[in-house]
C-alpha positions in Angstrom: -87.3 -41.5 -138.6 -90.5 -43.3 -137.7 -92.0 -42.9 -140.9 -89.0 -44.0 -143.0 -88.7 -47.1 -140.8 -92.6 -47.6 -141.2 -92.6 -47.1 -144.9 -89.3 -49.5 -145.8 -90.8 -52.4 -143.3 -94.3 -52.1 -144.8 -93.0 -52.0 -148.4 -91.3 -54.7 -147.7 -94.3 -56.8 -146.8 -94.2 -56.6 -143.1 -97.6 -56.0 -141.1 -96.9 -52.4 -139.9 -99.2 -50.2 -137.3 -98.4 -46.7 -136.8 -99.7 -44.0 -134.1 -100.4 -40.6 -135.5 -102.2 -37.4 -134.9 -104.0 -35.0 -137.2 -103.3 -34.3 -140.7 -100.5 -37.1 -140.6 -102.8 -39.7 -139.3 -105.6 -39.1 -142.1 -102.9 -38.8 -144.8 -101.4 -42.4 -143.5 -105.3 -43.8 -143.3 -105.6 -42.5 -146.8 -102.3 -43.0 -148.6 -100.0 -45.0 -146.4 -96.4 -43.3 -146.0 -94.6 -42.1 -148.8 -91.0 -41.9 -148.4 -89.3 -39.9 -150.9 -85.8 -41.8 -151.3 -83.6 -40.5 -153.9 -85.0 -41.2 -157.3 -87.6 -43.4 -155.7 -90.9 -43.1 -153.9 -91.5 -45.8 -151.6 -95.1 -46.3 -150.2 -96.0 -48.4 -147.1 -99.6 -49.3 -146.5 -99.8 -49.3 -142.6 -102.5 -49.5 -140.0 -102.6 -46.1 -138.4 -104.3 -45.0 -135.3 -104.5 -42.3 -133.0 -104.1 -44.3 -129.7 -102.1 -47.2 -128.7 -104.8 -49.2 -127.5 -106.6 -49.6 -130.8 -103.7 -51.3 -132.3 -103.0 -54.2 -129.5 -100.0 -56.5 -128.9 -96.8 -56.0 -131.1 -93.8 -58.3 -131.9 -91.7 -55.3 -131.8 -92.4 -51.6 -130.9 -90.2 -48.8 -132.7 -90.2 -45.6 -130.5 -89.2 -42.8 -132.6 -90.6 -39.9 -130.2 -88.1 -37.3 -129.1 -86.8 -37.9 -125.6 -88.7 -35.1 -124.1 -91.9 -37.0 -125.4 -91.4 -40.2 -123.8 -93.7 -39.8 -121.1 -96.6 -39.8 -123.3 -95.5 -43.3 -124.3 -95.0 -44.7 -121.0 -98.7 -43.7 -120.3 -100.1 -45.6 -123.3 -97.7 -48.2 -124.2 -99.5 -51.2 -122.3 -101.6 -52.4 -124.8 -98.7 -52.9 -127.5 -96.9 -55.1 -125.1 -97.2 -58.8 -125.2 -95.4 -61.2 -123.6 -92.3 -61.2 -125.7 -92.5 -57.5 -127.2 -89.5 -55.7 -127.5 -89.4 -52.0 -127.4 -86.9 -50.4 -129.6 -86.0 -46.7 -128.2 -84.8 -44.9 -131.3 -83.3 -42.0 -130.1 -80.6 -39.3 -130.3 -78.3 -38.4 -127.3 -78.3 -40.3 -124.0 -81.4 -42.5 -123.6 -83.2 -42.8 -120.5 -82.0 -46.2 -119.6 -78.4 -45.4 -119.8 -77.5 -44.2 -116.4 -80.1 -44.3 -113.4 -78.0 -41.0 -111.9 -79.5 -39.2 -114.8 -82.9 -39.0 -113.1 -84.3 -36.0 -115.4 -84.4 -38.5 -118.3 -86.9 -40.5 -116.8 -88.9 -38.2 -114.0 -90.7 -40.2 -111.4 -89.2 -43.5 -113.2 -92.3 -43.2 -115.4 -90.7 -45.0 -117.9 -88.7 -47.6 -115.9 -92.1 -48.7 -114.3 -93.7 -49.1 -117.8 -91.0 -50.9 -119.6 -89.4 -54.0 -117.9 -85.8 -53.7 -118.4 -85.7 -57.2 -120.4 -87.8 -55.3 -123.3 -85.6 -52.6 -123.8 -83.4 -52.5 -127.1 -81.2 -49.5 -127.7 -81.2 -47.9 -131.5 -79.1 -45.6 -133.0 -80.3 -44.1 -136.3 -77.7 -42.8 -138.9 -80.6 -40.9 -141.5 -81.2 -37.6 -142.4 -85.2 -37.2 -142.9 -87.7 -34.7 -143.0 -91.5 -34.2 -143.0 -92.4 -32.4 -146.0 -96.1 -33.0 -146.0 -98.5 -35.1 -144.0 -97.9 -38.3 -144.4 -94.8 -37.7 -146.6 -91.1 -38.1 -145.4 -88.3 -37.0 -147.4 -85.0 -39.1 -146.8 -81.6 -36.7 -147.5 -79.2 -39.9 -147.6 -80.3 -42.5 -150.0 -78.0 -45.5 -149.7 -76.2 -44.4 -146.6 -79.1 -45.1 -144.1 -78.1 -47.1 -141.0 -80.0 -48.1 -137.7 -77.7 -49.6 -135.1 -79.6 -51.7 -132.5 -78.9 -53.8 -129.3 -79.8 -54.6 -126.2 -78.4 -52.8 -122.9 -77.1 -56.3 -121.6 -75.5 -56.9 -125.1 -77.5 -60.2 -125.2 -78.1 -61.6 -128.8 -81.5 -62.7 -129.0 -83.5 -64.2 -131.6 -85.7 -61.4 -131.8 -83.0 -58.6 -132.1 -81.6 -60.7 -135.0 -84.6 -60.9 -136.6 -85.2 -57.5 -136.5 -81.7 -56.7 -138.1 -82.5 -59.0 -140.8 -85.6 -57.4 -141.4 -84.1 -53.6 -141.4 -81.2 -55.1 -143.9 -84.0 -56.6 -146.3 -86.1 -53.3 -146.3 -82.8 -51.5 -147.0 -81.8 -50.0 -143.9 -78.3 -51.1 -142.9 -78.6 -52.7 -139.5 -74.8 -54.2 -138.9 -74.1 -56.2 -135.4 -72.6 -54.0 -132.5 -70.6 -55.5 -129.8 -72.3 -52.8 -127.4 -75.0 -50.2 -128.3 -73.3 -47.5 -126.3 -70.6 -47.5 -129.0 -72.8 -46.5 -131.4 -74.4 -43.8 -128.9 -71.2 -42.1 -128.3 -70.1 -42.3 -131.8 -73.4 -40.5 -133.0 -73.0 -38.0 -130.0 -69.7 -37.2 -131.3 -71.1 -36.0 -134.3 -74.7 -34.7 -133.0 -73.0 -32.9 -130.6 -71.5 -30.5 -132.7 -74.2 -30.5 -135.5 -77.0 -30.0 -133.0 -75.2 -27.0 -131.3 -73.3 -25.2 -134.4 -76.0 -25.5 -136.5 -78.6 -24.5 -134.1 -76.7 -21.4 -133.3 -75.9 -20.3 -136.6 -79.0 -21.6 -138.7 -76.9 -23.4 -141.3 -77.0 -26.7 -142.7 -74.5 -29.6 -142.0 -72.7 -29.1 -144.9 -72.4 -25.2 -144.6 -71.0 -25.9 -141.1 -68.3 -28.2 -142.3 -67.3 -26.0 -145.2 -66.8 -23.1 -143.2 -63.2 -22.4 -142.2 -63.9 -20.7 -139.1 -66.7 -23.0 -137.7 -65.2 -26.5 -139.2 -62.1 -26.3 -136.1 -64.9 -25.6 -133.6 -66.8 -28.9 -134.5 -63.6 -30.6 -134.4 -62.9 -29.7 -131.2 -66.2 -30.8 -129.8 -66.0 -34.2 -131.6 -62.7 -34.5 -129.8 -64.3 -33.6 -126.5 -67.6 -35.9 -126.7 -64.6 -38.7 -127.4 -62.8 -37.9 -124.6 -65.8 -38.3 -122.4 -66.6 -41.4 -124.2 -63.3 -43.0 -123.5 -63.1 -42.0 -119.7 -66.5 -43.9 -119.6 -65.0 -47.2 -120.9 -66.7 -46.8 -124.4 -64.4 -47.2 -127.5 -66.4 -45.5 -130.4 -63.7 -46.4 -132.8 -65.6 -50.1 -132.5 -69.0 -48.7 -133.5 -70.1 -49.8 -137.1 -69.6 -47.1 -139.8 -72.5 -46.2 -142.3 -72.5 -47.8 -145.7 -70.5 -44.8 -147.2 -67.7 -45.8 -144.3 -67.9 -42.0 -143.4 -68.8 -40.8 -139.4 -71.0 -37.9 -141.1 -73.3 -37.7 -144.2 -72.2 -34.2 -145.0 -75.6 -33.5 -146.1 -77.0 -30.3 -147.0 -79.4 -30.4 -144.4 -80.6 -29.0 -140.9 -80.4 -31.3 -137.9 -83.6 -32.2 -136.0 -82.7 -29.7 -133.0 -82.6 -27.0 -135.6 -85.8 -28.0 -137.4 -87.3 -28.2 -134.0 -86.3 -24.5 -133.2 -87.6 -23.2 -136.0 -90.8 -24.8 -135.9 -91.2 -23.9 -132.4 -91.5 -27.9 -131.1 -89.9 -28.9 -127.9 -86.3 -29.5 -128.2 -84.1 -32.6 -127.0 -81.8 -30.2 -124.9 -81.6 -32.8 -121.5 -80.6 -36.0 -123.7 -78.8 -34.6 -126.5 -76.8 -32.0 -124.8 -77.1 -31.6 -121.0 -76.6 -35.5 -120.3 -73.5 -36.2 -122.2 -72.2 -32.9 -120.6 -72.9 -34.0 -116.9 -71.6 -37.6 -117.8 -68.3 -35.7 -118.8 -68.5 -33.9 -115.6 -68.9 -37.0 -113.5 -65.8 -38.5 -115.3 -63.8 -35.2 -114.8 -63.1 -34.5 -118.4 -62.2 -31.0 -119.5 -64.7 -30.0 -122.2 -64.7 -26.2 -122.5 -65.8 -26.1 -126.0 -69.1 -28.2 -124.9 -69.4 -26.3 -122.1 -69.9 -23.1 -123.8 -71.8 -24.3 -126.7 -74.4 -26.4 -124.6 -74.9 -23.2 -122.5 -75.7 -21.1 -125.5 -78.1 -23.4 -127.1 -79.9 -24.1 -123.8 -80.5 -20.4 -123.4 -81.6 -20.0 -126.8 -83.9 -22.6 -126.6 -85.4 -21.4 -123.0 -85.7 -17.9 -124.4 -88.1 -19.2 -127.0 -90.1 -21.5 -124.5 -88.6 -24.6 -126.1 -86.8 -26.3 -123.0 -86.2 -25.4 -119.6 -82.7 -23.8 -118.4 
């Protein structure tokens, strides 16, 4: 998702810097970021660096790291932060700033110490992307990408409005939202079944939706996630919808959790699965399907050394 945002903003004449490593860094320094977007190839020239300290203060920082890698950002982010810099956390699952009771999302409060609360902007991405080569990202849902942003305190600042305008102009739908928590839970109602069922079966999102035995399980999972949101006072029906009007892309792609499992990368078990389940337990919501699916995926990830269990 980071490459998608960077390519589109850079192609729209914005000054964009990226932090990258290895082959991706070299490719972006040489060729920029290429986004395969339907029949188009969008190329954005960016300033690419291996360390944040090479880039200096920014107007806004989009953090697209997985939740389990955010401690690295906390350790390196200071050079990026000017007096009014916003830090936009584009993240699946429950973000670290959501509830202080979920201490495992921010061990030792490293993020809370590094990023002042007034800088934080939440973001929820509806966009299926995959890295297909160094510096090259393929988008699987052209014309149906959305990035919803909003501050945790719901304040509509000039910078938040300017970011939405820039995203809209760059062909990334970014509608206003009453409360970013609405979009967090609307996305969770989708991710909790795609991340679990696809990871357990190694099927794509569309294959799960089309399977007559799995589709009802997916629906029960969605209903249980919605029940947790309702118990927490979040009305997910008021969340913005994708340009297509659908809640799920229905794309024939593998969700990020399955991609991570198959490539042997650390998985976002804590933020995407454990944290929402813990909030449901605290709210005394009955979630038998989620309890089973989360336990199975957590055990599968732990067995491969990709998450603790």
